[in-house]
ROGUNU-853433 format. One line per field, with one value per atom (N, C-alpha, C, O): residue in one letter; atom name; z, x, y; chain. Coordinates in steps of 0.001 Angstrom, whole numbers, padded with zeros to 6 digits, m for minus. Example, Ala and Ser with C-alpha at 12.3 -4.5 7.8 and 13.67 -1.06 7.14 Angstrom:
<pts>
residuo <- [A A A A S S S S]
atomo <- [N CA C O N CA C O]
zz <- [007800 007800 007800 008465 007080 007140 007870 008039]
xx <- [013190 012300 013200 014236 012850 013670 012900 013409]
yy <- [m005690 m004500 m003300 m003319 m002250 m001060 000030 001138]
cadena <- [A A A A A A A A]
</pts>
This chain:
<pts>
residuo <- [M M M M N N N N G G G G L L L L L L L L D D D D Q Q Q Q L L L L V V V V D D D D V V V V F F F F R R R R L L L L D D D D L L L L M M M M L L L L Q Q Q Q L L L L S S S S L L L L A A A A T T T T L L L L L L L L G G G G G G G G A A A A I I I I G G G G L L L L E E E E R R R R G G G G L L L L G G G G G G G G K K K K P P P P A A A A G G G G L L L L R R R R T T T T N N N N I I I I L L L L I I I I C C C C M M M M G G G G S S S S V V V V L L L L Y Y Y Y T T T T K K K K L L L L S S S S V V V V A A A A L L L L A A A A G G G G T T T T D D D D P P P P S S S S R R R R I I I I A A A A A A A A Q Q Q Q I I I I V V V V T T T T G G G G V V V V G G G G F F F F I I I I G G G G A A A A G G G G T T T T I I I I L L L L H H H H A A A A R R R R G G G G A A A A V V V V V V V V G G G G L L L L T T T T S S S S A A A A A A A A T T T T I I I I W W W W V V V V V V V V A A A A A A A A I I I I G G G G V V V V A A A A L L L L G G G G A A A A S S S S L L L L Y Y Y Y L L L L E E E E A A A A V V V V G G G G T T T T T T T T L L L L F F F F V V V V I I I I V V V V V V V V L L L L Q Q Q Q G G G G L L L L G G G G R R R R I I I I E E E E R R R R F F F F V V V V E E E E R R R R H H H H S S S S T T T T V V V V N N N N R R R R V V V V R R R R I I I I H H H H A A A A H H H H P P P P D D D D P P P P N N N N P P P P V V V V E E E E D D D D L L L L E E E E T T T T L L L L I I I I R R R R R R R R T T T T G G G G V V V V E E E E I I I I V V V V R R R R Q Q Q Q E E E E Q Q Q Q R R R R R R R R E E E E N N N N V V V V D D D D L L L L V V V V V V V V E E E E F F F F E E E E L L L L R R R R G G G G A A A A K K K K R R R R L L L L Q Q Q Q D D D D Q Q Q Q V V V V M M M M I I I I A A A A L L L L L L L L H H H H H H H H P P P P G G G G V V V V R R R R T T T T V V V V S S S S R R R R G G G G E E E E]
atomo <- [N CA C O N CA C O N CA C O N CA C O N CA C O N CA C O N CA C O N CA C O N CA C O N CA C O N CA C O N CA C O N CA C O N CA C O N CA C O N CA C O N CA C O N CA C O N CA C O N CA C O N CA C O N CA C O N CA C O N CA C O N CA C O N CA C O N CA C O N CA C O N CA C O N CA C O N CA C O N CA C O N CA C O N CA C O N CA C O N CA C O N CA C O N CA C O N CA C O N CA C O N CA C O N CA C O N CA C O N CA C O N CA C O N CA C O N CA C O N CA C O N CA C O N CA C O N CA C O N CA C O N CA C O N CA C O N CA C O N CA C O N CA C O N CA C O N CA C O N CA C O N CA C O N CA C O N CA C O N CA C O N CA C O N CA C O N CA C O N CA C O N CA C O N CA C O N CA C O N CA C O N CA C O N CA C O N CA C O N CA C O N CA C O N CA C O N CA C O N CA C O N CA C O N CA C O N CA C O N CA C O N CA C O N CA C O N CA C O N CA C O N CA C O N CA C O N CA C O N CA C O N CA C O N CA C O N CA C O N CA C O N CA C O N CA C O N CA C O N CA C O N CA C O N CA C O N CA C O N CA C O N CA C O N CA C O N CA C O N CA C O N CA C O N CA C O N CA C O N CA C O N CA C O N CA C O N CA C O N CA C O N CA C O N CA C O N CA C O N CA C O N CA C O N CA C O N CA C O N CA C O N CA C O N CA C O N CA C O N CA C O N CA C O N CA C O N CA C O N CA C O N CA C O N CA C O N CA C O N CA C O N CA C O N CA C O N CA C O N CA C O N CA C O N CA C O N CA C O N CA C O N CA C O N CA C O N CA C O N CA C O N CA C O N CA C O N CA C O N CA C O N CA C O N CA C O N CA C O N CA C O N CA C O N CA C O N CA C O N CA C O N CA C O N CA C O N CA C O N CA C O N CA C O N CA C O N CA C O N CA C O N CA C O N CA C O N CA C O N CA C O N CA C O N CA C O N CA C O N CA C O N CA C O N CA C O N CA C O N CA C O N CA C O N CA C O N CA C O N CA C O N CA C O N CA C O N CA C O N CA C O N CA C O N CA C O N CA C O N CA C O N CA C O N CA C O N CA C O N CA C O N CA C O N CA C O N CA C O N CA C O N CA C O N CA C O N CA C O N CA C O N CA C O N CA C O N CA C O N CA C O N CA C O N CA C O N CA C O N CA C O N CA C O N CA C O N CA C O N CA C O N CA C O N CA C O N CA C O N CA C O N CA C O]
zz <- [m078132 m078163 m077158 m077466 m075939 m074933 m075346 m075083 m076004 m076474 m077513 m077526 m078398 m079428 m078795 m079211 m077791 m077113 m076413 m076433 m075795 m075134 m076130 m075842 m077327 m078362 m078847 m079080 m078998 m079438 m078409 m078762 m077118 m076064 m076093 m075934 m076299 m076333 m077544 m077432 m078708 m079939 m079917 m080236 m079550 m079624 m078304 m078207 m077279 m075979 m075465 m075010 m075553 m075175 m073696 m073304 m072866 m071442 m071181 m070341 m071903 m071755 m072267 m071657 m073401 m073936 m072956 m072782 m072315 m071324 m070143 m069671 m069672 m068524 m068859 m068042 m070047 m070443 m070622 m070311 m071130 m071284 m069927 m069737 m068982 m067636 m066981 m066248 m067245 m066700 m067226 m066488 m068512 m069096 m068442 m068161 m068199 m067607 m066139 m065730 m065353 m063917 m063640 m062851 m064299 m064143 m064648 m064085 m065730 m066271 m065346 m065254 m064653 m063719 m062590 m062222 m062042 m060975 m061529 m060905 m062696 m063302 m063660 m063567 m064070 m064402 m063168 m063232 m062035 m060791 m060409 m059971 m060577 m060266 m061237 m060832 m062516 m063517 m063348 m063497 m063035 m062837 m061625 m061552 m060676 m059506 m059726 m058801 m060948 m061257 m060634 m060362 m060397 m059759 m060798 m061979 m060356 m061313 m062050 m063226 m061406 m062054 m062460 m061625 m063754 m064219 m064984 m064654 m066004 m066742 m067385 m067126 m068218 m068960 m068037 m068236 m067022 m066101 m065400 m065361 m064848 m064110 m065022 m064619 m066244 m067192 m067533 m067520 m067836 m068223 m067069 m067286 m065851 m064695 m064490 m064229 m064605 m064422 m065519 m065236 m066765 m067868 m067724 m067954 m067348 m067177 m066083 m066221 m064994 m063904 m064356 m063971 m065181 m065732 m066568 m066403 m067465 m068383 m067649 m067947 m066691 m065926 m065138 m065023 m064601 m063854 m064774 m064414 m065965 m066923 m067361 m067503 m067574 m067978 m066882 m067157 m065633 m064533 m064448 m064068 m064800 m064800 m066001 m065903 m067150 m068382 m068408 m068988 m067791 m067824 m066921 m065739 m067459 m066720 m065577 m065744 m064430 m063280 m062569 m061717 m062897 m062254 m061189 m061459 m060000 m058921 m059140 m059150 m059316 m059574 m058479 m058749 m057248 m056158 m056308 m055865 m056924 m057126 m058122 m057933 m059189 m060162 m059512 m059740 m058704 m058024 m057118 m057043 m056433 m055559 m056369 m055928 m057555 m058408 m058943 m059127 m059191 m059639 m058560 m058855 m057311 m056201 m056118 m055897 m056296 m056238 m057371 m057155 m058585 m059730 m059612 m059931 m059150 m058994 m057908 m057957 m056928 m055878 m056439 m055945 m057476 m058096 m058799 m058743 m059460 m060128 m059095 m059271 m058008 m056957 m056338 m056020 m056165 m055591 m056482 m055994 m057787 m058711 m058625 m059085 m058036 m057893 m056610 m056416 m055721 m054437 m054573 m054999 m054216 m054278 m052857 m051981 m052642 m051318 m051474 m052241 m050750 m050806 m049485 m049165 m048707 m047447 m046548 m046051 m046344 m045421 m046040 m045368 m047294 m047958 m048787 m049711 m048446 m049132 m049760 m049067 m051065 m051766 m052670 m053082 m052970 m053886 m053217 m053903 m051884 m051190 m051583 m051757 m051724 m052107 m053512 m053763 m054433 m055793 m055805 m056544 m054994 m054917 m054368 m054873 m053336 m052774 m053767 m053821 m054551 m055558 m056623 m057037 m057070 m058051 m057519 m058246 m056261 m055617 m055631 m055919 m055319 m055305 m056727 m056943 m057691 m059086 m059586 m060313 m059201 m059572 m058970 m059624 m057731 m057089 m057818 m057943 m058296 m059074 m060355 m060755 m060998 m062206 m061935 m062729 m060824 m060445 m060209 m060622 m059553 m059312 m060621 m060764 m061577 m062886 m063589 m064161 m063545 m064176 m063560 m064223 m062287 m061609 m061725 m061057 m062569 m062813 m061586 m061452 m060699 m059527 m059865 m059367 m060726 m061284 m060227 m060180 m059396 m058381 m057409 m057033 m057005 m056090 m056727 m056066 m058017 m058707 m058847 m058597 m059249 m059406 m058057 m057933 m057048 m055716 m055168 m054577 m055354 m054878 m055587 m054965 m056892 m057651 m057102 m056943 m056815 m056259 m054906 m054628 m054070 m052756 m052898 m052154 m053851 m054054 m054450 m053936 m055365 m055808 m054660 m054518 m053838 m052684 m051712 m051192 m051474 m050563 m051110 m050377 m052392 m052983 m053051 m052801 m053396 m053556 m052233 m051795 m051602 m050391 m049214 m048618 m048861 m047713 m047992 m047071 m049267 m049608 m049295 m048837 m049543 m049236 m047736 m047268 m046981 m045524 m044999 m044125 m045544 m045114 m045398 m044560 m046592 m046947 m046047 m045669 m045703 m044840 m043456 m042902 m042906 m041572 m041564 m040682 m042540 m042575 m042818 m042282 m043630 m043936 m042692 m042611 m041723 m040531 m039331 m038248 m039505 m038330 m038524 m037536 m039750 m040002 m040186 m041151 m039244 m039321 m039150 m038185 m040068 m040023 m040320 m040950 m039843 m040149 m041115 m040947 m042111 m043111 m043132 m043244 m043021 m043037 m044343 m044690 m045056 m046371 m046359 m045946 m046810 m047063 m048574 m049348 m048978 m050402 m050794 m049955 m052105 m052638 m052543 m052774 m052213 m052095 m053459 m053726 m054315 m055641 m055541 m054507 m056596 m056572 m056406 m057106 m055474 m055223 m054943 m055478 m054129 m053869 m053031 m053236 m052084 m051205 m051994 m051777 m052900 m053709 m054551 m054694 m055119 m055920 m055076 m055515 m053849 m052968 m052518 m052436 m052225 m051829 m052956 m052712 m054176 m055323 m055511 m055776 m055370 m055515 m054466 m054782 m053211 m052130 m052340 m052223 m052649 m052803 m054002 m054022 m054982 m056164 m055815 m056523 m054737 m054330 m053502 m053226 m053104 m052293 m050805 m050020 m050393 m048972 m048536 m049271 m047346 m046814 m046050 m045233 m046313 m045580 m044398 m044579 m043180 m041967 m041575 m041217 m041647 m041221 m041978 m042364 m042187 m042922 m042289 m041981 m042086 m041542 m042420 m043054 m042456 m043236 m042549 m041848 m042779 m042195 m043015 m043806 m042812 m043497 m042551 m041391 m043043 m042323 m043267 m044200 m043009 m043898 m045310 m045516 m046278 m047653 m048014 m049099 m047117 m047423 m046903 m045930 m047585 m047093 m046486 m047187 m045197 m044500 m044413 m043874 m044953 m044956 m044205 m044497 m043240 m042486 m042761 m042616 m043157 m043407 m042397 m042079 m041903 m041139 m042063 m042496 m042353 m043378 m042760 m041806 m043321 m042910 m044156 m045149 m044092 m045225 m045063 m044077 m046034 m046004 m046029 m046680 m045315 m045236 m046612 m046908 m047457 m048783 m049612 m050412 m049417 m050134 m049597 m050364 m048284 m047721 m048150 m048297 m048353 m048912 m050327 m050709 m051106 m052459 m052422 m053284 m051422 m051263 m051019 m051610 m050135 m049838 m051097 m051338 m051896 m053124 m054108 m054722 m054261 m055182 m054743 m055578 m053438 m052932 m053158 m053502 m052967 m053162 m054608 m054864 m055547 m056960 m057453 m058628 m056564 m056970 m057129 m056243 m058238 m058492 m057497 m057324 m056833 m055902 m054475 m053593 m054223 m052866 m052637 m053458 m051504 m051139 m050345 m050739 m049234 m048390 m047912 m047864 m047556 m046996 m045812 m045894 m044719 m043556 m042874 m042993 m042156 m041382 m040034 m039338 m039648 m038369 m037232 m037421 m036035 m034840 m034237 m033223]
xx <- [m047888 m047186 m046028 m044920 m046325 m045273 m044151 m042977 m044529 m043517 m042616 m041412 m043195 m042406 m041428 m040273 m041892 m041004 m039865 m038723 m040180 m039131 m038093 m036897 m038569 m037636 m036747 m035554 m037331 m036542 m035474 m034339 m035856 m034894 m033754 m032590 m034099 m033065 m032163 m030946 m032747 m031964 m031019 m029838 m031526 m030725 m030035 m029358 m030214 m029594 m029936 m029068 m031226 m031639 m031415 m031135 m031537 m031293 m029837 m029548 m028917 m027498 m027195 m026418 m027817 m027598 m028094 m027460 m029250 m029772 m028818 m028554 m028307 m027407 m026093 m025566 m025561 m024326 m024544 m023668 m025725 m026040 m026138 m025629 m026800 m026884 m025507 m025207 m024666 m023308 m022528 m021772 m022717 m022065 m022566 m021788 m023889 m024480 m024083 m023652 m024227 m023950 m022449 m022013 m021665 m020217 m019684 m018745 m020303 m019879 m020196 m019422 m021339 m021699 m020681 m020250 m020300 m019292 m017927 m017196 m017583 m016290 m016163 m015077 m017269 m017235 m016923 m016148 m017539 m017249 m015782 m015155 m015234 m013823 m012920 m011932 m013274 m012444 m012417 m011366 m013575 m013626 m012800 m012323 m012634 m011803 m010340 m009539 m009966 m008563 m008038 m006842 m008903 m008495 m007967 m008298 m007138 m006499 m007467 m007244 m008533 m009514 m010708 m011539 m010793 m011815 m012938 m013367 m013409 m014610 m014466 m015273 m013452 m013320 m013044 m013575 m012207 m011866 m013102 m013313 m013920 m015101 m016143 m016813 m016289 m017222 m016778 m017588 m015500 m015004 m015105 m015435 m014824 m014940 m016382 m016651 m017307 m018721 m019218 m019944 m018828 m019234 m018627 m019303 m017363 m016725 m017377 m017525 m017768 m018439 m019785 m020172 m020506 m021784 m021575 m022279 m020598 m020388 m019934 m020402 m019026 m018585 m019739 m019840 m020601 m021748 m022695 m023187 m022957 m023835 m023232 m023946 m021928 m021278 m021360 m021516 m021253 m021325 m022696 m022814 m023734 m025094 m025305 m025976 m024716 m024941 m024164 m024632 m022990 m022179 m022788 m023032 m023022 m023662 m022772 m021564 m023374 m022667 m021757 m020971 m021836 m020972 m021751 m022843 m021213 m021838 m021591 m020436 m022652 m022449 m021652 m020921 m021799 m021074 m019564 m018811 m019116 m017679 m017133 m016042 m017901 m017458 m017434 m016504 m018451 m018478 m017264 m016682 m016883 m015703 m014437 m013561 m014338 m013171 m013142 m012069 m014315 m014385 m013809 m013030 m014195 m013687 m012170 m011489 m011637 m010179 m009490 m008487 m010035 m009426 m009462 m008489 m010593 m010713 m009767 m009314 m009466 m008530 m007164 m006521 m006713 m005429 m005493 m004542 m006621 m006765 m006785 m006145 m007533 m007594 m006241 m005908 m005450 m004116 m003248 m002380 m003480 m002696 m002994 m002197 m004140 m004475 m003934 m004009 m003383 m002875 m001384 m000618 m000985 000420 000943 000261 002165 002777 004211 004985 004555 005931 006270 005774 007134 007646 006519 006571 005523 004456 003275 002257 003363 002253 001473 002014 000206 m000631 m001816 m002557 m001999 m003134 m003757 m003103 m005032 m005724 m006627 m007211 m006762 m007590 m009059 m009750 m009538 m010933 m011201 m012249 m010264 m010428 m010453 m011233 m009607 m009601 m010930 m011469 m011453 m012733 m013866 m014805 m013781 m014807 m014819 m015887 m013640 m013550 m014189 m014888 m013948 m014518 m016044 m016693 m016627 m018083 m018644 m019711 m017951 m018407 m018489 m019418 m017518 m017576 m018810 m019456 m019138 m020338 m021601 m022550 m021621 m022767 m022913 m024024 m021781 m021827 m022360 m023135 m021953 m022468 m023976 m024705 m024445 m025881 m026646 m027724 m026098 m026753 m026789 m027811 m025673 m025631 m026610 m027057 m026949 m027928 m029340 m030254 m029529 m030842 m031388 m032602 m030520 m030943 m030789 m029891 m031692 m031548 m031769 m031019 m032774 m033058 m031893 m031515 m031328 m030190 m028984 m028280 m028748 m027603 m027762 m026822 m028959 m029196 m029130 m028527 m029748 m029723 m028318 m027967 m027500 m026117 m025328 m024522 m025557 m024861 m025184 m024293 m026452 m026848 m026182 m025705 m026153 m025523 m024023 m023467 m023367 m021926 m021642 m020708 m022448 m022242 m022477 m021751 m023497 m023758 m022575 m022165 m022030 m020893 m019679 m019014 m019388 m018197 m018310 m017342 m019513 m019693 m020006 m019272 m021101 m021549 m020622 m020174 m020323 m019455 m018027 m017298 m017615 m016270 m016089 m015026 m017131 m017039 m016967 m016205 m017761 m017717 m016338 m015777 m015799 m014486 m013409 m012545 m013464 m012462 m012591 m011584 m013829 m014033 m013439 m012754 m013709 m013213 m011699 m011046 m011136 m009687 m008961 m007877 m009565 m008918 m008733 m007803 m009632 m009573 m008952 m008862 m008527 m008035 m006656 m006003 m006200 m004955 m003802 m003764 m002860 m001660 m000448 m000374 000481 001672 002916 002860 004033 005332 006083 006108 006682 007444 008867 009075 009842 011257 011886 011790 012524 013087 014580 015003 015366 016793 016957 016711 017371 017421 018827 019633 019090 020327 020267 019207 021359 021350 021388 022252 020444 020377 019755 019188 019858 019220 017702 017046 017167 015731 015057 013976 015649 014973 013715 012733 013731 012581 011381 010263 011598 010490 009872 008651 010720 010189 009351 008303 009826 009096 007775 006764 007782 006538 005516 004333 005958 005054 004465 003272 005314 004859 003805 002798 004028 003090 001762 000697 001827 000591 m000225 m001447 000435 m000270 m001236 m002220 m000962 m001837 m003026 m003936 m003040 m004129 m003875 m004767 m002664 m002310 m001806 m001072 m002202 m001796 m000480 m000309 000437 001697 001506 001353 001515 001316 002605 002597 003706 004995 006113 005986 007208 008342 009639 009808 010572 011890 012939 012670 014130 015214 016550 016754 017462 018804 019742 019298 021036 022041 022560 022858 022665 023292 024289 023908 025574 026633 026383 026342 026218 026031 024553 024218 023680 022251 021586 022027 020518 019620 018417 017713 018178 017064 015912 016060 014765 013579 012474 012185 011859 010755 009489 009467 008442 007155 006139 006115 005313 004135 002933 002626 002269 001227 m000137 m000260 m001162 m002536 m003356 m003330 m004074 m004896 m005379 m005066 m006144 m006661 m005515 m004495 m005687 m004629 m004267 m003090 m005272 m004979 m004158 m003315 m004410 m003619 m002196 m001250 m002036 m000696 000066 001287 m000650 m000002 000492 001576 m000312 000113 001326 002201 001383 002553 003803 004852 003690 004838 005360 006567 004454 004862 005500 006521 004896 005451 006838 007725 007035 008347 009383 010529 008987 009924 010417 011524 009600 009979 010617 010966 010768 011399 012903 013527 013493 014922 015865 016991 015433 016322 016216 016891 015385 015150 015920 015875 016636 017346 016423 016206 015884 015006 013841 013921 012740 011559 011089 011040 010746 010229 009186 009180 008306 007301 007890 008415 007814 008345 007435 006238 008019 007236 006650 005955]
yy <- [042591 043881 043900 044338 043409 043361 042421 042684 041307 040366 040991 040738 041818 042490 043479 043567 044220 045164 044440 044899 043309 042533 042048 042044 041631 041180 042326 042132 043522 044672 045032 045353 044972 045250 044254 044621 042970 041942 042101 041953 042401 042476 043672 043540 044805 046029 046383 047406 045522 045757 047161 047907 047493 048836 049106 050239 048061 048268 048632 049483 047985 048303 049703 050438 050077 051415 052486 053526 052207 053146 053274 054380 052157 052184 052877 053632 052630 053303 054809 055617 055170 056598 057276 058380 056605 057161 057220 058162 056214 056234 057433 058064 057744 058917 060193 061105 060254 061457 061624 062702 060564 060673 060781 061620 059920 060016 061344 061906 061845 063135 064291 065243 064217 065289 065385 066478 064225 064232 064619 065388 064087 064408 065872 066444 066489 067909 068746 069700 068376 069090 068952 069916 067750 067516 068286 068898 068242 068909 070415 071039 071012 072463 072881 074013 071965 072259 071964 072098 071559 071282 070014 069914 069037 067790 066802 066906 065833 064920 064006 063719 063538 062664 063509 063865 063831 064752 064094 062988 064776 064376 063005 062112 062830 061565 060385 059293 060616 059515 058980 057767 059864 059425 058786 057834 059296 058683 057263 056337 057092 055767 054772 053606 055220 054326 053899 052726 054832 054518 053570 052617 053833 052962 051564 050561 051506 050210 049386 048171 050041 049331 048785 047682 049564 049094 047836 046840 047900 046780 045525 044426 045684 044515 043901 042679 044748 044230 043475 042406 044022 043336 042013 041021 041992 040742 039692 038502 040146 039192 038550 037385 039296 038743 037829 036802 038221 037456 036140 035160 036107 034896 033822 034066 032678 031594 031130 030957 030933 030383 031353 030939 032661 033650 034404 034905 034490 035227 036723 037147 037542 038974 039680 040632 039206 039867 039715 040582 038630 038433 039453 039992 039717 040715 042096 042870 042412 043712 043875 044957 042804 042865 043129 043874 042522 042750 044179 044753 044750 046143 047056 047963 046813 047630 047530 048532 046310 046128 046873 047552 046742 047416 048922 049605 049439 050884 051385 052529 050531 050922 051295 052221 050574 050897 052255 053035 052530 053826 054943 055979 054719 055732 055998 057140 054932 055111 055984 056708 055918 056728 058214 059031 058580 060002 060605 061818 059764 060250 060530 059666 061725 062131 062280 062811 061802 061897 062370 061798 063407 063926 064579 065659 063904 064440 064940 066065 064123 064469 065184 065354 065613 066287 065266 064658 065090 064115 064837 065533 064676 065276 064227 063269 064426 063531 062517 061678 062566 061584 061717 060713 062954 063155 062641 062046 062862 062350 060826 060225 060197 058736 058213 057229 058872 058456 058667 057873 059736 060005 058919 058467 058497 057422 056148 055443 055863 054668 054715 053708 055892 056029 055980 055405 056569 056535 055098 054746 054262 052850 052185 051366 052532 051975 052425 051652 053656 054141 053330 052980 053032 052210 050817 050284 050221 048901 048966 048064 050017 050175 050291 049712 051033 051146 049793 049414 049064 047753 046774 045838 046983 046133 046693 046209 047713 048345 049063 049215 049501 050277 051764 052442 052253 053592 054682 055657 054524 055535 055674 056784 054537 054572 055263 056027 054990 055588 057099 057853 057539 058984 059682 060748 059084 059683 059799 060820 058761 058809 059894 060586 060047 061088 062472 063307 062710 064015 064254 065354 063224 063367 063641 064449 062970 063172 064614 065230 065155 066535 067511 068495 067235 068094 068066 069103 066867 066743 067479 068212 067289 067901 069412 070130 069893 071337 072026 072913 071610 072295 072108 073087 070856 070609 071035 071405 070987 071445 072920 073337 073711 075142 075373 076219 074621 074748 074344 075006 073247 072769 073798 074053 074393 075408 076639 077237 077021 078180 077934 078794 076752 076426 076337 076895 075641 075459 076774 077001 077638 078909 079769 080571 079591 080425 079705 080285 078465 077744 077112 076775 076945 076230 077208 077971 077171 078005 077090 076329 077161 076314 077138 078194 076618 077217 076300 075081 076905 076166 076718 077926 075816 076219 075735 074558 076649 076356 076655 077734 075701 075922 076099 075173 077289 077616 078076 078478 078002 078554 080079 080660 080731 082198 082879 083715 082512 083124 084517 084870 085298 086626 086505 085734 087277 087356 086006 085758 085127 083849 084025 083313 084971 085161 085655 085190 086586 087091 085988 085924 085108 084002 083050 082576 082770 081862 082467 081770 083768 084430 084395 084162 084623 084584 083189 083039 082168 080783 080448 079815 080869 080560 081280 080674 082565 083338 082851 083000 082281 081784 080654 080439 079936 078832 079317 078535 080582 081108 081072 081392 080685 080651 082026 082687 082446 083750 083635 082730 084544 084614 085553 086761 084998 085791 086501 087679 085774 086330 085634 084472 086350 085782 086224 087404 085286 085571 084905 083884 085482 084887 085123 086114 084164 084264 083379 082546 083571 082756 081690 081972 080474 079366 078708 078002 078951 078464 079001 080214 078101 078573 078706 079181 078292 078316 079586 080197 079953 080977 080260 079534 080457 079809 080808 081905 080406 081262 080525 079364 081201 080628 081431 082653 080724 081351 080837 079648 081725 081331 081510 082621 080410 080402 080131 079363 080776 080519 080172 080899 079064 078657 077238 076570 076781 075420 074419 074648 073306 072305 071767 071560 071538 070993 071981 071575 073298 074290 074341 074522 074182 074160 072916 072956 071805 070616 070889 070448 071622 071989 072906 072816 073793 074671 073838 074096 072827 071978 071296 071267 070749 070052 071028 070715 072220 073213 073662 073837 073852 074264 073169 073459 071914 070797 070722 070249 071186 071124 072426 072539 073404 074664 074430 073847 074872 074581 075241 074775 076320 076988 076497 077028 075493 074993 073710 072794 073645 072414 071483 070336 071976 071153 072015 073243 071314 071963 071139 069912 071789 071086 071947 073172 071271 071998 072358 071488 073633 074078 073690 073475 073599 073255 074519 074455]
cadena <- [A A A A A A A A A A A A A A A A A A A A A A A A A A A A A A A A A A A A A A A A A A A A A A A A A A A A A A A A A A A A A A A A A A A A A A A A A A A A A A A A A A A A A A A A A A A A A A A A A A A A A A A A A A A A A A A A A A A A A A A A A A A A A A A A A A A A A A A A A A A A A A A A A A A A A A A A A A A A A A A A A A A A A A A A A A A A A A A A A A A A A A A A A A A A A A A A A A A A A A A A A A A A A A A A A A A A A A A A A A A A A A A A A A A A A A A A A A A A A A A A A A A A A A A A A A A A A A A A A A A A A A A A A A A A A A A A A A A A A A A A A A A A A A A A A A A A A A A A A A A A A A A A A A A A A A A A A A A A A A A A A A A A A A A A A A A A A A A A A A A A A A A A A A A A A A A A A A A A A A A A A A A A A A A A A A A A A A A A A A A A A A A A A A A A A A A A A A A A A A A A A A A A A A A A A A A A A A A A A A A A A A A A A A A A A A A A A A A A A A A A A A A A A A A A A A A A A A A A A A A A A A A A A A A A A A A A A A A A A A A A A A A A A A A A A A A A A A A A A A A A A A A A A A A A A A A A A A A A A A A A A A A A A A A A A A A A A A A A A A A A A A A A A A A A A A A A A A A A A A A A A A A A A A A A A A A A A A A A A A A A A A A A A A A A A A A A A A A A A A A A A A A A A A A A A A A A A A A A A A A A A A A A A A A A A A A A A A A A A A A A A A A A A A A A A A A A A A A A A A A A A A A A A A A A A A A A A A A A A A A A A A A A A A A A A A A A A A A A A A A A A A A A A A A A A A A A A A A A A A A A A A A A A A A A A A A A A A A A A A A A A A A A A A A A A A A A A A A A A A A A A A A A A A A A A A A A A A A A A A A A A A A A A A A A A A A A A A A A A A A A A A A A A A A A A A A A A A A A A A A A A A A A A A A A A A A A A A A A A A A A A A A A A A A A A A A A A A A A A A A A A A A A A A A A A A A A A A A A A A A A A A A A]
</pts>
C-alpha cells in the first residue's frame, strides 16, 4: 500500500503540487496585505515569486550533481533585481524599501517550501504579516507624532498654485502645520512645515516633483 502511494506521488508530482499550492496561499497572503496597502508589489507579484522559488529549489534537487545551495543563492540574486525595481528614488526621497524586503522574504519562503520545510514556511509567513500589520501601525503612530519637516517649493506664479499644492499634500495624509509664501524674481516660493510619517512625506516630495507647476523642491533646514 505504501509502495502504491509512493508511486502515485512520483507519477503525479503530488509533492510539487502541494508545495506550489502552499506557495500560492502563503505568497498570496503576504501579497494581499501589500496590495491592500497600495504597495507596488502586490498579490500576483508575491505569488509568482514564491512559486518560482519553489520550482527552482525543486529543480536544483532533481538535477543530478547540482548543489541546492547554489540554486538558492541564485534565487536571492535574481530576486534582488526585482526588489530593486520596487525602490523609487528622487532627490532624496526613497520609497519601496519595505516592499523590496518583503519580496526577499517571500522568495525565502518559497525556497523553504521547495525543501519541504512546511512548518518553517508557514511560521515565517505569519511573522511577516504580524510585522507588516502590527509593527507598521506602531511605526506610523510614532512617526506621525514625531516627524516634522520643512519643504521649500519654487513654483510658477499660475492662478491658485498654493491651493493646488495644499490639496496635493493633504491628499497623502500629511498635516500642514504652517505655510508661508513670497515672490523671488519670477518664481513663487512656498514653504510648508509638514507633520506626518516619513514615508508619507517622501510620497509628498515625489508628488510635488511631478506637479506641472513646480520648478524645484527641497527640504528646508
